[in-house]
C-alpha positions as CSV (number, residue, x, y, z in Angstrom):
1,X,10.5,-7.1,-23.3
2,X,8.9,-6.2,-19.6
3,X,7.1,-8.5,-17.8
4,X,4.8,-7.5,-15.0
5,X,4.3,-11.1,-12.9
6,X,2.6,-12.1,-9.9
7,X,2.8,-15.6,-8.2
8,X,3.0,-18.7,-10.3
9,X,3.7,-16.8,-13.8
10,X,6.9,-17.5,-14.5
11,X,5.1,-19.2,-17.9
12,X,5.2,-15.8,-19.2
13,X,8.6,-16.3,-19.8
14,X,8.7,-19.2,-21.5
15,X,6.9,-18.0,-24.7
16,X,7.8,-17.1,-28.3
17,X,7.9,-13.4,-27.6
18,X,10.2,-14.0,-24.6
19,X,12.4,-16.3,-26.8
20,X,12.9,-13.7,-29.7
21,X,13.5,-11.1,-26.6
22,X,17.3,-9.8,-26.2
23,X,16.5,-8.9,-22.7
24,X,14.1,-9.3,-20.1
25,X,13.1,-7.4,-17.2
26,X,11.1,-8.9,-14.5
27,X,10.1,-8.1,-11.1
28,X,11.1,-10.2,-8.2
29,X,11.1,-10.9,-4.5
30,X,12.9,-13.2,-2.3
31,X,9.6,-15.3,-2.1
32,X,6.6,-15.2,-3.8
33,X,3.7,-13.3,-2.5
34,X,0.4,-11.6,-3.5
35,X,2.6,-8.8,-6.0
36,X,5.9,-10.4,-6.9
37,X,7.0,-13.7,-8.0
38,X,9.8,-15.3,-5.9
39,X,13.1,-16.0,-7.4
40,X,13.0,-20.0,-6.5
41,X,9.7,-19.9,-8.9
42,X,11.2,-17.7,-11.7
43,X,14.4,-20.0,-12.0
44,X,11.7,-22.5,-13.4
45,X,12.2,-20.5,-16.4
46,X,14.2,-22.3,-19.3
47,X,18.2,-21.4,-18.7
48,X,18.3,-19.7,-22.0
49,X,15.6,-17.4,-20.7
50,X,17.3,-16.7,-17.4
51,X,20.6,-16.1,-19.1
52,X,18.9,-12.8,-20.4
53,X,16.4,-11.7,-17.4
54,X,17.6,-8.9,-15.6
55,X,15.6,-9.0,-11.8
56,X,14.3,-5.7,-10.5
57,X,11.5,-4.1,-7.9
58,X,13.3,-5.6,-4.7
59,X,13.6,-4.0,-1.3
60,X,17.0,-2.8,-0.6
61,X,17.7,-5.3,2.1
62,X,17.3,-7.8,-0.2
63,X,19.6,-6.8,-2.7
64,X,22.4,-9.0,-1.2
65,X,20.5,-12.7,-0.6
66,X,19.3,-11.7,-4.6
67,X,22.1,-11.2,-6.0
68,X,23.7,-14.5,-4.6
69,X,20.6,-15.8,-5.7
70,X,20.3,-14.6,-9.4
71,X,24.0,-15.8,-10.0
72,X,23.5,-19.2,-8.9
73,X,19.9,-19.3,-11.0
74,X,22.0,-17.9,-13.9
75,X,20.0,-15.2,-14.3
76,X,21.6,-11.7,-16.1
77,X,21.9,-9.8,-13.0
78,X,20.4,-7.6,-10.8
79,X,19.1,-4.0,-11.9
80,X,19.7,-1.1,-9.2
81,X,17.4,1.9,-9.2
82,X,18.4,4.4,-11.7
83,X,20.4,2.1,-13.3
84,X,20.6,1.9,-17.3
85,X,21.2,-1.0,-19.5
86,X,23.3,-1.0,-22.5
87,X,22.7,-3.2,-25.4
């Protein structure tokens, strides 16, 4: 399941479809803007959803700060360009 969201749309992660999904990939930014939701806003999703949500589509300079925040908020992790997820 892939959610492409903009600001304040973390609610899409609190749906029956998200509950049933094994893996969720979500675009993220360090802060919310018109194109992507910020990691703090996305962290409002339920813990069980965050645990299976991989974050993607961030700038390379944001990798380290987002890696720290993703771990602190309980997200599955960050995807790097070209990375392949194994089920």
